[in-house]
C-alpha positions in Angstrom: -37.8 115.2 0.5 -34.8 113.4 1.4 -35.8 109.9 2.6 -33.5 106.9 3.1 -34.6 103.6 1.2 -32.0 101.4 1.9 -28.3 100.4 1.3 -26.1 99.2 -1.6 -26.0 95.4 -1.8 -22.4 95.8 -2.6 -20.6 98.1 -0.5 -23.4 99.3 1.9 -23.4 103.1 1.0 -26.8 104.5 2.1 -29.4 105.0 -0.8 -31.5 107.9 -0.6 -34.8 109.2 -2.5 -34.6 112.9 -3.0 -37.6 114.4 -4.8 -38.4 111.1 -6.5 -35.0 110.4 -7.8 -32.7 107.7 -6.2 -28.8 108.3 -5.9 -28.6 104.4 -7.0 -29.9 101.8 -9.0 -32.8 99.2 -8.3 -31.8 96.0 -10.2 -34.2 93.5 -11.9 -33.7 91.4 -8.8 -34.9 94.1 -6.7 -31.7 94.9 -5.0 -30.3 98.4 -4.7 -26.8 99.2 -5.7 -24.9 102.5 -5.7 -23.8 104.3 -9.0 -20.4 103.2 -8.6 -21.1 99.7 -7.8 -23.5 99.4 -10.6 -21.2 100.6 -13.1 -18.3 98.0 -11.9 -21.2 95.4 -12.4 -21.9 96.7 -16.2 -18.1 96.6 -16.8 -17.7 92.8 -15.7 -20.8 91.9 -17.6 -20.2 89.5 -20.5 -20.8 91.0 -23.9 -20.4 88.7 -26.9 -19.9 89.8 -30.3 -20.5 88.1 -33.7 -17.7 86.3 -35.2 -15.2 88.6 -36.8 -12.9 87.5 -39.8 -10.1 89.9 -38.4 -9.7 87.8 -35.2 -7.3 85.2 -36.7 -5.5 88.0 -38.5 -5.2 90.0 -35.1 -3.7 86.7 -33.7 -1.3 86.2 -36.5 0.1 89.7 -36.1 0.2 89.5 -32.4 2.2 86.0 -32.6 4.7 87.7 -34.8 5.2 90.5 -32.4 5.8 87.9 -29.4 8.2 85.8 -31.5 10.2 88.9 -32.5 10.5 90.0 -28.7 11.2 86.4 -27.5 13.7 85.8 -30.1 12.5 82.2 -30.5 10.4 81.4 -34.0 10.0 77.8 -32.9 8.3 78.6 -29.5 4.6 76.8 -29.6 2.0 79.7 -29.9 -1.5 79.1 -30.6 -4.8 80.8 -31.1 -7.6 79.4 -28.6 -10.7 80.4 -27.1 -14.1 81.2 -28.9 -12.4 83.8 -31.4 -10.3 80.9 -32.8 -13.3 79.0 -34.0 -14.9 80.2 -37.3 -18.4 81.9 -37.0 -18.6 81.5 -33.3 -19.7 84.5 -31.2 -17.3 85.6 -28.7 -16.2 88.1 -26.2 -14.0 90.3 -28.4 -10.8 89.0 -26.7 -7.9 87.2 -28.7 -6.6 84.3 -26.4 -3.2 83.2 -27.0 -1.5 80.1 -25.6 2.2 79.8 -25.5 3.9 76.5 -24.5 7.1 76.5 -22.4 9.0 73.5 -21.0 9.2 74.7 -17.3 6.3 76.6 -15.9 8.4 77.3 -13.0 10.8 79.5 -15.2 8.0 81.7 -16.5 9.3 84.8 -15.0 11.9 84.9 -17.7 9.3 85.8 -20.0 8.1 88.7 -18.1 10.4 91.4 -19.5 10.4 90.5 -23.0 6.8 90.2 -23.1 6.3 93.5 -21.5 8.4 95.0 -24.5 5.5 93.4 -26.4 3.0 95.6 -24.4 1.8 92.6 -22.0 1.5 92.8 -18.4 1.8 89.9 -16.1 -1.3 89.6 -13.8 -0.5 87.3 -10.8 -3.7 85.0 -10.3 -2.8 82.5 -7.3 -5.9 80.4 -8.3 -4.2 79.4 -11.5 -1.8 76.5 -10.7 -1.0 75.2 -14.3 -0.9 78.5 -16.3 0.2 82.2 -15.9 -2.0 84.9 -17.2 -0.7 87.9 -19.0 -2.9 90.9 -20.5 -2.6 93.4 -23.3 -4.8 96.4 -24.3 -4.2 98.5 -27.2 -5.4 102.2 -28.1 -7.6 100.3 -31.0 -9.4 98.9 -28.1 -8.0 95.3 -29.0 -7.7 93.0 -26.0 -5.2 90.0 -25.7 -5.1 87.6 -23.0 -2.0 85.6 -23.2 -1.7 82.3 -21.2 1.5 80.3 -20.6 1.6 76.8 -19.7 3.6 73.7 -20.2 3.8 72.4 -23.5 2.0 69.3 -24.1 0.9 69.5 -20.3 -2.8 68.8 -19.6 -3.6 72.6 -19.7 -2.2 72.7 -23.3 -3.8 69.7 -24.4 -7.1 70.3 -23.3 -7.3 73.7 -24.9 -6.1 72.7 -28.3 -8.4 69.5 -28.3 -11.5 71.6 -27.3 -10.6 74.1 -30.1 -9.9 71.5 -32.6 -13.3 69.6 -31.8 -15.4 72.7 -32.4 -13.8 73.7 -35.6 -14.2 69.9 -36.7 -17.7 69.5 -35.5 -20.0 72.7 -36.3 -23.0 71.0 -34.7 -21.0 71.2 -31.3 -19.9 74.5 -32.1 -23.7 75.8 -32.5 -24.6 74.1 -29.5 -21.6 76.0 -27.5 -23.0 79.2 -29.2 -26.6 78.6 -27.9 -25.1 77.8 -24.2 -22.9 81.1 -24.2 -25.7 83.2 -25.3 -28.0 81.6 -22.7 -25.2 82.1 -19.8 -24.3 85.4 -21.0 -27.9 86.7 -20.6 -28.7 84.7 -17.3 -25.2 85.2 -15.5 -23.8 88.6 -16.2 -20.6 88.4 -14.3 -17.5 86.9 -16.3 -16.5 84.6 -13.4 -19.9 82.8 -12.9 -20.2 82.9 -16.8 -17.1 80.9 -17.1 -17.8 78.5 -14.3 -21.0 77.6 -16.0 -19.4 76.8 -19.1 -17.3 74.0 -17.6 -19.8 71.1 -17.7 -20.0 71.6 -21.4 -16.4 71.9 -22.1 -15.6 68.8 -20.1 -18.4 67.0 -22.2 -16.6 67.9 -25.2 -13.4 66.8 -24.1 -14.9 63.5 -23.0 -16.1 62.9 -26.6 -12.7 63.9 -28.1 -10.8 61.5 -25.9 -13.4 58.9 -26.7 -12.8 59.3 -30.4 -9.3 59.1 -29.9 
């Protein structure tokens, strides 16, 4: 028996039931997805890992590799994001912040960074930073963010990291929120957006304390 039961909520592909088996997936929210779209959704889901002591070491090695290719040992490079906060679960991605004097001249960094394994990923929605990505054959993933040194983007990311490092209670609250959001909002873009109010509240506290 070959019976149409609906269409994929993502791409519109027809979903059939044949001899009791769907050529697709019925989600928890009762929507249908073809196998291709369901696999893509799983790839985009947020998966948090327990804190790994190797994360700071991976950053240090990567920092040295970047400096070697750029040929400038004085360029500001910082470990940011959840992997930079001790004991905080995180997506297993090392976030690196690189500060430059003029963001409009970031293109001159593309060739040397490509030698270090980084691919420039254009993101028009990012106005105050530029994004690079590196994946290794050991499954390590690095995200490199270039922004103006001591500009608002730089300051906010460093202040947020430092506050969580110095305030374990706030780091624990952030951990709880991350776990809740990762379970409720599986897509990374939504997960990131929903963290925004908490991040802003920490920045407000940090600025208030001076």
